[in-house]
Backbone atoms as SQL, in Angstrom:
CREATE TABLE atoms (id INTEGER PRIMARY KEY, chain TEXT, resi INTEGER, resn TEXT, atom TEXT, x REAL, y REAL, z REAL);
INSERT INTO atoms VALUES
  (1, 'A', 1, 'UNK', 'N', 16.387, 103.731, -18.536),
  (2, 'A', 1, 'UNK', 'CA', 15.299, 103.240, -19.369),
  (3, 'A', 1, 'UNK', 'C', 15.825, 102.373, -20.508),
  (4, 'A', 2, 'UNK', 'N', 17.031, 102.667, -20.980),
  (5, 'A', 2, 'UNK', 'CA', 17.600, 101.883, -22.076),
  (6, 'A', 2, 'UNK', 'C', 17.782, 100.429, -21.662),
  (7, 'A', 3, 'UNK', 'N', 18.149, 100.192, -20.394),
  (8, 'A', 3, 'UNK', 'CA', 18.372, 98.840, -19.905),
  (9, 'A', 3, 'UNK', 'C', 17.091, 98.105, -19.540),
  (10, 'A', 4, 'UNK', 'N', 16.003, 98.820, -19.439),
  (11, 'A', 4, 'UNK', 'CA', 14.744, 98.209, -19.011),
  (12, 'A', 4, 'UNK', 'C', 14.353, 97.031, -19.906),
  (13, 'A', 5, 'UNK', 'N', 14.468, 97.180, -21.199),
  (14, 'A', 5, 'UNK', 'CA', 14.112, 96.103, -22.133),
  (15, 'A', 5, 'UNK', 'C', 14.988, 94.874, -21.919),
  (16, 'A', 6, 'UNK', 'N', 16.219, 95.077, -21.528),
  (17, 'A', 6, 'UNK', 'CA', 17.121, 93.942, -21.269),
  (18, 'A', 6, 'UNK', 'C', 16.681, 93.209, -20.012),
  (19, 'A', 7, 'UNK', 'N', 16.335, 93.948, -18.971),
  (20, 'A', 7, 'UNK', 'CA', 15.926, 93.321, -17.716),
  (21, 'A', 7, 'UNK', 'C', 14.575, 92.643, -17.851),
  (22, 'A', 8, 'UNK', 'N', 13.643, 93.349, -18.449),
  (23, 'A', 8, 'UNK', 'CA', 12.256, 92.892, -18.423),
  (24, 'A', 8, 'UNK', 'C', 12.015, 91.677, -19.319),
  (25, 'A', 9, 'UNK', 'N', 12.213, 91.826, -20.598),
  (26, 'A', 9, 'UNK', 'CA', 11.796, 90.786, -21.531),
  (27, 'A', 9, 'UNK', 'C', 12.567, 89.480, -21.367),
  (28, 'A', 10, 'UNK', 'N', 13.865, 89.445, -21.566),
  (29, 'A', 10, 'UNK', 'CA', 14.533, 88.134, -21.461),
  (30, 'A', 10, 'UNK', 'C', 14.640, 87.627, -20.022),
  (31, 'A', 11, 'UNK', 'N', 14.873, 88.513, -19.097),
  (32, 'A', 11, 'UNK', 'CA', 15.065, 88.081, -17.718),
  (33, 'A', 11, 'UNK', 'C', 13.841, 87.401, -17.137),
  (34, 'A', 12, 'UNK', 'N', 12.693, 88.029, -17.248),
  (35, 'A', 12, 'UNK', 'CA', 11.471, 87.448, -16.698),
  (36, 'A', 12, 'UNK', 'C', 11.016, 86.246, -17.492),
  (37, 'A', 13, 'UNK', 'N', 11.169, 86.323, -18.811),
  (38, 'A', 13, 'UNK', 'CA', 10.727, 85.209, -19.657),
  (39, 'A', 13, 'UNK', 'C', 11.510, 83.946, -19.342),
  (40, 'A', 14, 'UNK', 'N', 12.806, 84.072, -19.095),
  (41, 'A', 14, 'UNK', 'CA', 13.611, 82.888, -18.771),
  (42, 'A', 14, 'UNK', 'C', 13.116, 82.221, -17.492),
  (43, 'A', 15, 'UNK', 'N', 12.818, 83.015, -16.469),
  (44, 'A', 15, 'UNK', 'CA', 12.305, 82.446, -15.215),
  (45, 'A', 15, 'UNK', 'C', 10.958, 81.765, -15.458),
  (46, 'A', 16, 'UNK', 'N', 10.104, 82.381, -16.247),
  (47, 'A', 16, 'UNK', 'CA', 8.793, 81.784, -16.552),
  (48, 'A', 16, 'UNK', 'C', 8.950, 80.450, -17.267),
  (49, 'A', 17, 'UNK', 'N', 9.903, 80.364, -18.176),
  (50, 'A', 17, 'UNK', 'CA', 10.127, 79.108, -18.904),
  (51, 'A', 17, 'UNK', 'C', 10.571, 77.985, -17.978),
  (52, 'A', 18, 'UNK', 'N', 11.338, 78.318, -16.976),
  (53, 'A', 18, 'UNK', 'CA', 11.769, 77.303, -16.003),
  (54, 'A', 18, 'UNK', 'C', 10.590, 76.897, -15.115),
  (55, 'A', 19, 'UNK', 'N', 9.855, 77.871, -14.617),
  (56, 'A', 19, 'UNK', 'CA', 8.746, 77.599, -13.694),
  (57, 'A', 19, 'UNK', 'C', 7.628, 76.816, -14.373),
  (58, 'A', 20, 'UNK', 'N', 7.372, 77.063, -15.650),
  (59, 'A', 20, 'UNK', 'CA', 6.293, 76.350, -16.335),
  (60, 'A', 20, 'UNK', 'C', 6.554, 74.842, -16.354),
  (61, 'A', 21, 'UNK', 'N', 7.818, 74.444, -16.333),
  (62, 'A', 21, 'UNK', 'CA', 8.170, 73.023, -16.327),
  (63, 'A', 21, 'UNK', 'C', 8.232, 72.432, -14.926),
  (64, 'A', 22, 'UNK', 'N', 8.396, 73.283, -13.917),
  (65, 'A', 22, 'UNK', 'CA', 8.461, 72.818, -12.528),
  (66, 'A', 22, 'UNK', 'C', 7.975, 73.949, -11.634),
  (67, 'A', 23, 'UNK', 'N', 6.719, 73.885, -11.227),
  (68, 'A', 23, 'UNK', 'CA', 6.095, 74.969, -10.445),
  (69, 'A', 23, 'UNK', 'C', 6.850, 75.271, -9.155),
  (70, 'A', 24, 'UNK', 'N', 7.504, 74.279, -8.572),
  (71, 'A', 24, 'UNK', 'CA', 8.264, 74.514, -7.341),
  (72, 'A', 24, 'UNK', 'C', 9.457, 75.439, -7.549),
  (73, 'A', 25, 'UNK', 'N', 9.881, 75.614, -8.780),
  (74, 'A', 25, 'UNK', 'CA', 10.978, 76.541, -9.066),
  (75, 'A', 25, 'UNK', 'C', 10.596, 77.986, -8.739),
  (76, 'A', 26, 'UNK', 'N', 9.296, 78.256, -8.565),
  (77, 'A', 26, 'UNK', 'CA', 8.870, 79.594, -8.165),
  (78, 'A', 26, 'UNK', 'C', 9.488, 79.970, -6.820),
  (79, 'A', 27, 'UNK', 'N', 9.766, 78.968, -5.986),
  (80, 'A', 27, 'UNK', 'CA', 10.407, 79.243, -4.694),
  (81, 'A', 27, 'UNK', 'C', 11.870, 79.653, -4.874),
  (82, 'A', 28, 'UNK', 'N', 12.497, 79.240, -5.954),
  (83, 'A', 28, 'UNK', 'CA', 13.897, 79.573, -6.199),
  (84, 'A', 28, 'UNK', 'C', 14.075, 80.820, -7.059),
  (85, 'A', 29, 'UNK', 'N', 13.147, 81.082, -7.959),
  (86, 'A', 29, 'UNK', 'CA', 13.336, 82.138, -8.947),
  (87, 'A', 29, 'UNK', 'C', 12.497, 83.387, -8.710),
  (88, 'A', 30, 'UNK', 'N', 11.700, 83.388, -7.632),
  (89, 'A', 30, 'UNK', 'CA', 10.893, 84.567, -7.298),
  (90, 'A', 30, 'UNK', 'C', 11.058, 84.859, -5.806),
  (91, 'A', 31, 'UNK', 'N', 10.381, 85.879, -5.346),
  (92, 'A', 31, 'UNK', 'CA', 10.447, 86.203, -3.922),
  (93, 'A', 31, 'UNK', 'C', 9.514, 85.335, -3.083),
  (94, 'A', 32, 'UNK', 'N', 8.847, 84.376, -3.710),
  (95, 'A', 32, 'UNK', 'CA', 7.906, 83.524, -2.988),
  (96, 'A', 32, 'UNK', 'C', 8.562, 82.800, -1.812),
  (97, 'A', 33, 'UNK', 'N', 9.809, 82.443, -1.923),
  (98, 'A', 33, 'UNK', 'CA', 10.501, 81.668, -0.887),
  (99, 'A', 33, 'UNK', 'C', 10.555, 82.400, 0.447),
  (100, 'A', 34, 'UNK', 'N', 10.479, 83.722, 0.410),
  (101, 'A', 34, 'UNK', 'CA', 10.643, 84.501, 1.637),
  (102, 'A', 34, 'UNK', 'C', 9.461, 85.438, 1.874),
  (103, 'A', 35, 'UNK', 'N', 8.307, 85.105, 1.339),
  (104, 'A', 35, 'UNK', 'CA', 7.146, 85.970, 1.458),
  (105, 'A', 35, 'UNK', 'C', 5.963, 85.195, 2.025),
  (106, 'A', 36, 'UNK', 'N', 5.349, 85.756, 3.058),
  (107, 'A', 36, 'UNK', 'CA', 4.139, 85.159, 3.612),
  (108, 'A', 36, 'UNK', 'C', 3.020, 86.187, 3.628),
  (109, 'A', 37, 'UNK', 'N', 1.810, 85.690, 3.705),
  (110, 'A', 37, 'UNK', 'CA', 0.647, 86.553, 3.881),
  (111, 'A', 37, 'UNK', 'C', 0.219, 86.480, 5.342),
  (112, 'A', 38, 'UNK', 'N', 0.002, 87.627, 5.940),
  (113, 'A', 38, 'UNK', 'CA', -0.622, 87.692, 7.264),
  (114, 'A', 38, 'UNK', 'C', -2.108, 87.877, 6.954),
  (115, 'A', 39, 'UNK', 'N', -2.837, 86.770, 6.995),
  (116, 'A', 39, 'UNK', 'CA', -4.202, 86.698, 6.488),
  (117, 'A', 39, 'UNK', 'C', -5.207, 86.734, 7.631),
  (118, 'A', 40, 'UNK', 'N', -6.195, 87.630, 7.531),
  (119, 'A', 40, 'UNK', 'CA', -7.200, 87.776, 8.582),
  (120, 'A', 40, 'UNK', 'C', -8.537, 88.186, 8.007),
  (121, 'A', 41, 'UNK', 'N', -9.580, 87.947, 8.789),
  (122, 'A', 41, 'UNK', 'CA', -10.882, 88.537, 8.503),
  (123, 'A', 41, 'UNK', 'C', -11.283, 89.508, 9.620),
  (124, 'A', 42, 'UNK', 'N', -10.413, 89.651, 10.605),
  (125, 'A', 42, 'UNK', 'CA', -10.625, 90.625, 11.670),
  (126, 'A', 42, 'UNK', 'C', -11.757, 90.304, 12.623),
  (127, 'A', 43, 'UNK', 'N', -12.084, 89.016, 12.765),
  (128, 'A', 43, 'UNK', 'CA', -13.224, 88.652, 13.609),
  (129, 'A', 43, 'UNK', 'C', -12.868, 88.423, 15.073),
  (130, 'A', 44, 'UNK', 'N', -11.582, 88.411, 15.404),
  (131, 'A', 44, 'UNK', 'CA', -11.190, 88.216, 16.814),
  (132, 'A', 44, 'UNK', 'C', -9.826, 88.836, 17.070),
  (133, 'A', 45, 'UNK', 'N', -9.771, 90.142, 17.010),
  (134, 'A', 45, 'UNK', 'CA', -8.526, 90.868, 17.242),
  (135, 'A', 45, 'UNK', 'C', -8.354, 91.050, 18.744),
  (136, 'A', 46, 'UNK', 'N', -7.213, 90.658, 19.243),
  (137, 'A', 46, 'UNK', 'CA', -6.943, 90.696, 20.676),
  (138, 'A', 46, 'UNK', 'C', -7.213, 92.085, 21.248),
  (139, 'A', 47, 'UNK', 'N', -8.085, 92.126, 22.242),
  (140, 'A', 47, 'UNK', 'CA', -8.421, 93.373, 22.916),
  (141, 'A', 47, 'UNK', 'C', -9.432, 94.237, 22.194),
  (142, 'A', 48, 'UNK', 'N', -9.742, 93.898, 20.949),
  (143, 'A', 48, 'UNK', 'CA', -10.663, 94.719, 20.162),
  (144, 'A', 48, 'UNK', 'C', -11.899, 93.954, 19.685),
  (145, 'A', 49, 'UNK', 'N', -11.804, 92.630, 19.630),
  (146, 'A', 49, 'UNK', 'CA', -12.949, 91.816, 19.227),
  (147, 'A', 49, 'UNK', 'C', -13.141, 91.749, 17.727),
  (148, 'A', 50, 'UNK', 'N', -14.409, 91.658, 17.321),
  (149, 'A', 50, 'UNK', 'CA', -14.775, 91.524, 15.919),
  (150, 'A', 50, 'UNK', 'C', -14.857, 92.915, 15.303),
  (151, 'A', 51, 'UNK', 'N', -13.752, 93.365, 14.723),
  (152, 'A', 51, 'UNK', 'CA', -13.686, 94.722, 14.178),
  (153, 'A', 51, 'UNK', 'C', -13.710, 94.755, 12.649),
  (154, 'A', 52, 'UNK', 'N', -13.648, 93.593, 12.019),
  (155, 'A', 52, 'UNK', 'CA', -13.714, 93.529, 10.564),
  (156, 'A', 52, 'UNK', 'C', -12.370, 93.696, 9.891),
  (157, 'A', 53, 'UNK', 'N', -12.340, 93.425, 8.590),
  (158, 'A', 53, 'UNK', 'CA', -11.068, 93.409, 7.868),
  (159, 'A', 53, 'UNK', 'C', -10.362, 94.758, 7.765),
  (160, 'A', 54, 'UNK', 'N', -11.090, 95.816, 7.418),
  (161, 'A', 54, 'UNK', 'CA', -10.420, 97.116, 7.236),
  (162, 'A', 54, 'UNK', 'C', -9.835, 97.632, 8.538),
  (163, 'A', 55, 'UNK', 'N', -10.602, 97.491, 9.608),
  (164, 'A', 55, 'UNK', 'CA', -10.173, 98.024, 10.893),
  (165, 'A', 55, 'UNK', 'C', -9.003, 97.217, 11.451),
  (166, 'A', 56, 'UNK', 'N', -8.935, 95.928, 11.121),
  (167, 'A', 56, 'UNK', 'CA', -7.852, 95.077, 11.625),
  (168, 'A', 56, 'UNK', 'C', -6.552, 95.257, 10.844),
  (169, 'A', 57, 'UNK', 'N', -6.605, 95.914, 9.707),
  (170, 'A', 57, 'UNK', 'CA', -5.418, 96.052, 8.858),
  (171, 'A', 57, 'UNK', 'C', -4.207, 96.658, 9.573),
  (172, 'A', 58, 'UNK', 'N', -4.346, 97.713, 10.388),
  (173, 'A', 58, 'UNK', 'CA', -3.163, 98.227, 11.085),
  (174, 'A', 58, 'UNK', 'C', -2.503, 97.184, 12.004),
  (175, 'A', 59, 'UNK', 'N', -3.315, 96.331, 12.610),
  (176, 'A', 59, 'UNK', 'CA', -2.767, 95.282, 13.474),
  (177, 'A', 59, 'UNK', 'C', -1.959, 94.297, 12.628),
  (178, 'A', 60, 'UNK', 'N', -2.487, 93.936, 11.456),
  (179, 'A', 60, 'UNK', 'CA', -1.784, 92.996, 10.575),
  (180, 'A', 60, 'UNK', 'C', -0.499, 93.615, 10.032),
  (181, 'A', 61, 'UNK', 'N', -0.527, 94.916, 9.784),
  (182, 'A', 61, 'UNK', 'CA', 0.692, 95.595, 9.341),
  (183, 'A', 61, 'UNK', 'C', 1.765, 95.526, 10.424),
  (184, 'A', 62, 'UNK', 'N', 1.351, 95.689, 11.673),
  (185, 'A', 62, 'UNK', 'CA', 2.296, 95.569, 12.784),
  (186, 'A', 62, 'UNK', 'C', 2.872, 94.166, 12.878),
  (187, 'A', 63, 'UNK', 'N', 2.048, 93.166, 12.669),
  (188, 'A', 63, 'UNK', 'CA', 2.527, 91.781, 12.712),
  (189, 'A', 63, 'UNK', 'C', 3.482, 91.502, 11.558),
  (190, 'A', 64, 'UNK', 'N', 3.209, 92.094, 10.403),
  (191, 'A', 64, 'UNK', 'CA', 4.112, 91.947, 9.268),
  (192, 'A', 64, 'UNK', 'C', 5.485, 92.542, 9.582),
  (193, 'A', 65, 'UNK', 'N', 5.504, 93.660, 10.294),
  (194, 'A', 65, 'UNK', 'CA', 6.778, 94.271, 10.689),
  (195, 'A', 65, 'UNK', 'C', 7.569, 93.360, 11.627),
  (196, 'A', 66, 'UNK', 'N', 6.875, 92.671, 12.515),
  (197, 'A', 66, 'UNK', 'CA', 7.545, 91.729, 13.420),
  (198, 'A', 66, 'UNK', 'C', 8.237, 90.630, 12.621),
  (199, 'A', 67, 'UNK', 'N', 7.554, 90.088, 11.617),
  (200, 'A', 67, 'UNK', 'CA', 8.162, 89.060, 10.772),
  (201, 'A', 67, 'UNK', 'C', 9.429, 89.590, 10.107),
  (202, 'A', 68, 'UNK', 'N', 9.357, 90.818, 9.611),
  (203, 'A', 68, 'UNK', 'CA', 10.500, 91.397, 8.896),
  (204, 'A', 68, 'UNK', 'C', 11.671, 91.671, 9.828),
  (205, 'A', 69, 'UNK', 'N', 11.398, 92.319, 10.946),
  (206, 'A', 69, 'UNK', 'CA', 12.487, 92.742, 11.820),
  (207, 'A', 69, 'UNK', 'C', 13.050, 91.628, 12.681),
  (208, 'A', 70, 'UNK', 'N', 12.242, 90.670, 13.056),
  (209, 'A', 70, 'UNK', 'CA', 12.746, 89.590, 13.901),
  (210, 'A', 70, 'UNK', 'C', 13.158, 88.347, 13.120),
  (211, 'A', 71, 'UNK', 'N', 12.589, 88.172, 11.921),
  (212, 'A', 71, 'UNK', 'CA', 12.884, 86.958, 11.173),
  (213, 'A', 71, 'UNK', 'C', 13.404, 87.170, 9.774),
  (214, 'A', 72, 'UNK', 'N', 13.409, 88.410, 9.294),
  (215, 'A', 72, 'UNK', 'CA', 13.876, 88.663, 7.937),
  (216, 'A', 72, 'UNK', 'C', 12.921, 88.162, 6.866),
  (217, 'A', 73, 'UNK', 'N', 11.677, 87.896, 7.241),
  (218, 'A', 73, 'UNK', 'CA', 10.686, 87.377, 6.304),
  (219, 'A', 73, 'UNK', 'C', 9.803, 88.534, 5.828),
  (220, 'A', 74, 'UNK', 'N', 9.620, 88.631, 4.533),
  (221, 'A', 74, 'UNK', 'CA', 8.730, 89.643, 3.977),
  (222, 'A', 74, 'UNK', 'C', 7.290, 89.180, 4.169),
  (223, 'A', 75, 'UNK', 'N', 6.514, 89.956, 4.891),
  (224, 'A', 75, 'UNK', 'CA', 5.125, 89.605, 5.175),
  (225, 'A', 75, 'UNK', 'C', 4.215, 90.698, 4.635),
  (226, 'A', 76, 'UNK', 'N', 3.141, 90.276, 4.004),
  (227, 'A', 76, 'UNK', 'CA', 2.168, 91.186, 3.417),
  (228, 'A', 76, 'UNK', 'C', 0.848, 91.023, 4.165),
  (229, 'A', 77, 'UNK', 'N', 0.335, 92.084, 4.785),
  (230, 'A', 77, 'UNK', 'CA', -0.965, 91.967, 5.440),
  (231, 'A', 77, 'UNK', 'C', -2.078, 91.867, 4.396),
  (232, 'A', 78, 'UNK', 'N', -2.962, 90.889, 4.581),
  (233, 'A', 78, 'UNK', 'CA', -4.084, 90.686, 3.663),
  (234, 'A', 78, 'UNK', 'C', -5.358, 90.575, 4.497),
  (235, 'A', 79, 'UNK', 'N', -6.196, 91.585, 4.418),
  (236, 'A', 79, 'UNK', 'CA', -7.470, 91.589, 5.137),
  (237, 'A', 79, 'UNK', 'C', -8.558, 91.138, 4.177),
  (238, 'A', 80, 'UNK', 'N', -9.292, 90.101, 4.586),
  (239, 'A', 80, 'UNK', 'CA', -10.262, 89.445, 3.708),
  (240, 'A', 80, 'UNK', 'C', -11.674, 89.622, 4.251),
  (241, 'A', 81, 'UNK', 'N', -12.588, 90.004, 3.395),
  (242, 'A', 81, 'UNK', 'CA', -14.002, 90.021, 3.762),
  (243, 'A', 81, 'UNK', 'C', -14.567, 88.670, 3.343),
  (244, 'A', 82, 'UNK', 'N', -14.726, 87.784, 4.319),
  (245, 'A', 82, 'UNK', 'CA', -15.243, 86.437, 4.061),
  (246, 'A', 82, 'UNK', 'C', -16.324, 86.142, 5.087),
  (247, 'A', 83, 'UNK', 'N', -17.469, 85.686, 4.622),
  (248, 'A', 83, 'UNK', 'CA', -18.613, 85.447, 5.498),
  (249, 'A', 83, 'UNK', 'C', -18.593, 84.067, 6.145),
  (250, 'A', 84, 'UNK', 'N', -17.778, 83.166, 5.620),
  (251, 'A', 84, 'UNK', 'CA', -17.749, 81.803, 6.156),
  (252, 'A', 84, 'UNK', 'C', -16.317, 81.276, 6.108),
  (253, 'A', 85, 'UNK', 'N', -16.024, 80.247, 6.918),
  (254, 'A', 85, 'UNK', 'CA', -14.695, 79.631, 6.846),
  (255, 'A', 85, 'UNK', 'C', -14.387, 79.111, 5.439),
  (256, 'A', 86, 'UNK', 'N', -15.395, 78.572, 4.763),
  (257, 'A', 86, 'UNK', 'CA', -15.184, 78.039, 3.414),
  (258, 'A', 86, 'UNK', 'C', -14.783, 79.135, 2.432),
  (259, 'A', 87, 'UNK', 'N', -15.419, 80.286, 2.564),
  (260, 'A', 87, 'UNK', 'CA', -15.079, 81.417, 1.701),
  (261, 'A', 87, 'UNK', 'C', -13.657, 81.916, 1.994),
  (262, 'A', 88, 'UNK', 'N', -13.296, 81.968, 3.268),
  (263, 'A', 88, 'UNK', 'CA', -11.952, 82.375, 3.678),
  (264, 'A', 88, 'UNK', 'C', -10.910, 81.414, 3.111),
  (265, 'A', 89, 'UNK', 'N', -11.174, 80.131, 3.224),
  (266, 'A', 89, 'UNK', 'CA', -10.260, 79.109, 2.702),
  (267, 'A', 89, 'UNK', 'C', -10.132, 79.233, 1.187),
  (268, 'A', 90, 'UNK', 'N', -11.230, 79.518, 0.521),
  (269, 'A', 90, 'UNK', 'CA', -11.197, 79.691, -0.930),
  (270, 'A', 90, 'UNK', 'C', -10.268, 80.846, -1.322),
  (271, 'A', 91, 'UNK', 'N', -10.346, 81.932, -0.578),
  (272, 'A', 91, 'UNK', 'CA', -9.464, 83.077, -0.838),
  (273, 'A', 91, 'UNK', 'C', -8.003, 82.679, -0.609),
  (274, 'A', 92, 'UNK', 'N', -7.726, 81.992, 0.494),
  (275, 'A', 92, 'UNK', 'CA', -6.355, 81.566, 0.790),
  (276, 'A', 92, 'UNK', 'C', -5.820, 80.656, -0.312),
  (277, 'A', 93, 'UNK', 'N', -6.622, 79.725, -0.768),
  (278, 'A', 93, 'UNK', 'CA', -6.190, 78.828, -1.847),
  (279, 'A', 93, 'UNK', 'C', -5.922, 79.595, -3.139),
  (280, 'A', 94, 'UNK', 'N', -6.733, 80.614, -3.400),
  (281, 'A', 94, 'UNK', 'CA', -6.528, 81.412, -4.606),
  (282, 'A', 94, 'UNK', 'C', -5.230, 82.222, -4.534),
  (283, 'A', 95, 'UNK', 'N', -4.829, 82.620, -3.328),
  (284, 'A', 95, 'UNK', 'CA', -3.597, 83.402, -3.142),
  (285, 'A', 95, 'UNK', 'C', -2.344, 82.530, -3.035),
  (286, 'A', 96, 'UNK', 'N', -2.507, 81.254, -2.837),
  (287, 'A', 96, 'UNK', 'CA', -1.390, 80.341, -2.554),
  (288, 'A', 96, 'UNK', 'C', -0.227, 80.422, -3.543),
  (289, 'A', 97, 'UNK', 'N', -0.447, 80.598, -4.848),
  (290, 'A', 97, 'UNK', 'CA', 0.701, 80.663, -5.763),
  (291, 'A', 97, 'UNK', 'C', 1.634, 81.841, -5.520),
  (292, 'A', 98, 'UNK', 'N', 1.170, 82.848, -4.800),
  (293, 'A', 98, 'UNK', 'CA', 1.970, 84.049, -4.569),
  (294, 'A', 98, 'UNK', 'C', 2.862, 83.954, -3.345),
  (295, 'A', 99, 'UNK', 'N', 2.443, 83.200, -2.346),
  (296, 'A', 99, 'UNK', 'CA', 3.117, 83.218, -1.050),
  (297, 'A', 99, 'UNK', 'C', 3.761, 81.883, -0.712),
  (298, 'A', 100, 'UNK', 'N', 4.867, 81.973, 0.011),
  (299, 'A', 100, 'UNK', 'CA', 5.526, 80.771, 0.512),
  (300, 'A', 100, 'UNK', 'C', 4.826, 80.201, 1.731),
  (301, 'A', 101, 'UNK', 'N', 4.030, 81.008, 2.396),
  (302, 'A', 101, 'UNK', 'CA', 3.303, 80.542, 3.573),
  (303, 'A', 101, 'UNK', 'C', 2.252, 81.540, 3.991),
  (304, 'A', 102, 'UNK', 'N', 1.435, 81.118, 4.944),
  (305, 'A', 102, 'UNK', 'CA', 0.375, 81.963, 5.480),
  (306, 'A', 102, 'UNK', 'C', 0.467, 81.992, 6.991),
  (307, 'A', 103, 'UNK', 'N', 0.265, 83.159, 7.557),
  (308, 'A', 103, 'UNK', 'CA', 0.093, 83.312, 8.989),
  (309, 'A', 103, 'UNK', 'C', -1.352, 83.750, 9.182),
  (310, 'A', 104, 'UNK', 'N', -2.179, 82.837, 9.678),
  (311, 'A', 104, 'UNK', 'CA', -3.586, 83.163, 9.905),
  (312, 'A', 104, 'UNK', 'C', -3.692, 83.861, 11.250),
  (313, 'A', 105, 'UNK', 'N', -4.323, 85.031, 11.259),
  (314, 'A', 105, 'UNK', 'CA', -4.342, 85.876, 12.433),
  (315, 'A', 105, 'UNK', 'C', -5.751, 86.349, 12.775),
  (316, 'A', 106, 'UNK', 'N', -6.017, 86.396, 14.059),
  (317, 'A', 106, 'UNK', 'CA', -7.183, 87.090, 14.590),
  (318, 'A', 106, 'UNK', 'C', -8.500, 86.668, 13.922),
  (319, 'A', 107, 'UNK', 'N', -8.702, 85.354, 13.890),
  (320, 'A', 107, 'UNK', 'CA', -9.908, 84.759, 13.331),
  (321, 'A', 107, 'UNK', 'C', -10.680, 84.114, 14.474),
  (322, 'A', 108, 'UNK', 'N', -11.972, 84.395, 14.580),
  (323, 'A', 108, 'UNK', 'CA', -12.770, 83.905, 15.704),
  (324, 'A', 108, 'UNK', 'C', -12.865, 82.376, 15.736),
  (325, 'A', 109, 'UNK', 'N', -13.063, 81.877, 16.935),
  (326, 'A', 109, 'UNK', 'CA', -13.273, 80.459, 17.141),
  (327, 'A', 109, 'UNK', 'C', -14.762, 80.168, 16.913),
  (328, 'A', 110, 'UNK', 'N', -15.128, 79.083, 16.320),
  (329, 'A', 110, 'UNK', 'CA', -14.349, 77.938, 15.879),
  (330, 'A', 110, 'UNK', 'C', -13.823, 78.062, 14.447),
  (331, 'A', 111, 'UNK', 'N', -14.111, 79.196, 13.780),
  (332, 'A', 111, 'UNK', 'CA', -13.691, 79.359, 12.383),
  (333, 'A', 111, 'UNK', 'C', -12.187, 79.213, 12.197),
  (334, 'A', 112, 'UNK', 'N', -11.427, 79.611, 13.209),
  (335, 'A', 112, 'UNK', 'CA', -9.962, 79.565, 13.103),
  (336, 'A', 112, 'UNK', 'C', -9.431, 78.143, 12.995),
  (337, 'A', 113, 'UNK', 'N', -10.224, 77.167, 13.418),
  (338, 'A', 113, 'UNK', 'CA', -9.773, 75.784, 13.364),
  (339, 'A', 113, 'UNK', 'C', -10.015, 75.180, 11.997);
């Protein structure tokens, strides 16, 4: 606990000062460079159909494990309740600063396009 103040305050603040001047530095100074979102609304899960976001979450967790074990990429499953493609896109855009990429999964056609 004694070292916590050393790690937290100056360490994080220094990275923030660099990123504020160049947003792309977030890829170098955070885990963003190796983190993707496995993003779904659960409307077209293979073999299960339109099961919704909560029910599709275990499938997305499995896909995240594939990214980690086969590619070394940290993947976070994100199940979204979105009624339209525009709403889904809005959510993805809002999450964009956190992730280096998105893997869109199990979204019904034509919304997936």
